[in-house]
C-alpha positions, 0 to 999 in steps of 0.5 A, spaced: 052 450 443 056 450 450 051 444 452 052 440 446 060 441 446 060 438 454 055 433 451 060 430 446 066 431 450 062 425 455 060 421 449 067 421 447 069 419 454 063 414 454 067 411 448 074 411 450 072 407 457 069 402 452 075 401 448 080 402 452 079 395 456 078 391 448 086 395 447 088 393 453 086 386 452 090 387 445 096 389 448 097 383 453 096 378 448 103 382 445 106 377 451 109 371 449 108 364 452 114 363 457 118 357 455 117 350 458 123 348 461 120 341 464 116 338 457 120 343 451 117 348 447 111 347 442 114 343 436 110 345 430 109 340 423 108 343 416 105 340 410 112 338 406 108 341 399 106 348 402 109 354 398 112 359 402 105 363 402 101 358 404 107 356 410 107 364 412 098 363 413 099 356 416 104 361 422 098 365 422 093 360 423 097 357 429 100 364 432 107 361 431 109 368 433 106 368 441 111 362 442 118 365 445 121 359 442 119 353 438 121 347 434 119 346 427 119 340 422 116 338 416 112 332 413 113 329 407 110 322 404 115 318 406 113 320 413 106 317 411 109 311 408 113 310 415 107 310 419 102 308 415 102 300 412 100 301 404 100 308 404 103 312 398 109 316 399 107 320 393 101 323 397 101 331 397 101 334 404 099 340 406 095 340 413 099 342 419 099 343 426 102 345 433 103 341 439 104 342 446 105 337 451 102 337 457 103 334 464 101 327 465 093 326 466 092 333 463 089 329 456 088 332 450 085 338 448 084 338 440 082 345 435 082 346 428 083 353 427 082 354 420 075 349 421 073 352 413 079 349 411 079 341 414 074 338 411 072 332 413 076 330 420 073 333 426 077 335 433 073 328 436 075 323 430 082 327 431 083 325 439 080 318 439 085 317 433 091 319 437 089 315 443 089 309 439 096 311 437 098 312 443 098 319 443 097 322 450 097 329 454 097 334 449 095 341 446 094 340 439 092 346 434 091 343 427 091 348 420 090 348 413 092 354 408 086 352 403 081 347 403 083 339 405 081 333 408 086 334 414 088 326 414 096 328 413 096 332 420 095 326 424 102 323 421 105 330 423 103 329 430 106 322 430 112 325 427 112 331 432 111 326 438 117 322 437 121 327 436 119 331 442 119 325 446 125 320 444 119 315 444 118 310 439 110 309 437 107 302 435 107 302 428 101 297 428 097 302 432 099 308 428 096 304 423 090 302 426 088 310 428 089 312 421 084 306 419 079 309 425 080 315 422 078 313 415 073 309 418 070 316 422 070 320 416 066 314 411 061 313 417 060 321 418 059 321 409 056 315 407 051 313 414 046 320 415 050 322 422 054 327 425 061 328 426 059 328 433 055 321 433 060 318 430 066 320 435 061 319 440 059 311 438 067 310 437 069 312 443 062 308 447 065 302 443 072 302 446 070 303 452 066 298 452 071 294 449 076 296 454 071 294 461 069 287 457 076 285 454 072 281 448 076 276 447 073 273 439 071 277 433 064 275 435 064 279 441 067 285 438 061 285 433 055 284 439 059 290 442 058 293 436 051 291 435 049 293 442 052 300 442 049 301 434 042 300 437 043 305 444 045 310 439 039 309 434 045 308 428 042 304 422 050 302 418 050 299 411 052 291 411 058 295 408 059 300 413 057 295 419 063 290 416 068 296 416 066 298 424 067 291 427 073 290 422 076 296 426 074 295 432 077 288 432 084 290 430 083 295 436 082 290 441 087 286 439 092 293 439 097 292 445 094 297 449 093 299 457 086 300 456 084 302 464 088 308 462 083 310 456 077 312 460 080 319 463 084 320 457 077 320 452 073 324 458 077 330 457 077 331 450 074 337 449 071 339 441 075 346 441 081 349 444 079 356 448 084 361 445 085 366 451 080 372 451 076 367 445 069 368 449 069 375 449 072 376 441 067 371 439 061 375 443 057 377 437 052 380 441 057 385 445 060 388 439 053 389 436 051 393 441 057 397 441 057 398 434 049 400 435 052 406 441 056 408 435 052 408 430 046 412 435 052 416 437 055 419 430 048 420 428 046 424 434 052 428 433 051 430 426 044 431 428 046 437 433 050 441 427 045 440 422 041 444 426 046 450 426 
């Protein structure tokens, strides 16, 4: 019996050696992010139609409590009408975002922290549209408390960017960016291609436009046709025309296309949270679970034999 108790104590020590490092990780995450005195605190944008409970859900998803300080604003349908032509000012706004500015050259890092609730827009689509609108060098996290398409988050990002930088975005660019988001989600739904393929296609067409600087819509159409062939994507005539019209609008914007390549190459589909890789390692957690299950079974068998 003495040997069994010694073995039990040894097993408990081993158990603590596994659990304690994880507890340490949990404790370290309680430290709040320091204030960036150069670029300012993060800004959180809430959809104007969130209930009090939904707003709290969004705050948790965006880890607002991890920030020492944040600026908070709300977007409404009136903001939608400001940034996007012919939009509905009575639209209901639920998707929200946290924007943290980065030093010049850092690029955009986009994370949809509630992917189950953003049903149409992907990280790559957001990032590509932001660049079209003139937004660069930021970490952007997007959340919604229930399933929504995700389009209104882009409007919130526009408003937050202007509030944080003091700059005024070109309304023509924000309107084209919204058009881009609509075309991207439409192609992903109707053309039989993945979200990733759509994002890659749009990015590649932009890069070719930046390099070649087409002077006519016919030249834009040729670029679009070449890239569709390259990616082996077959579109209906209607979808093809949507894409050509969008890219023609983009080619006519007052954009420094030479900066796009570096920005686009830095885009990522997901922002990795601190210690996220450990928490998402299902194999590790399964092995821990198996260890404890086996330990309990073993200890139970010792005492059942007494």
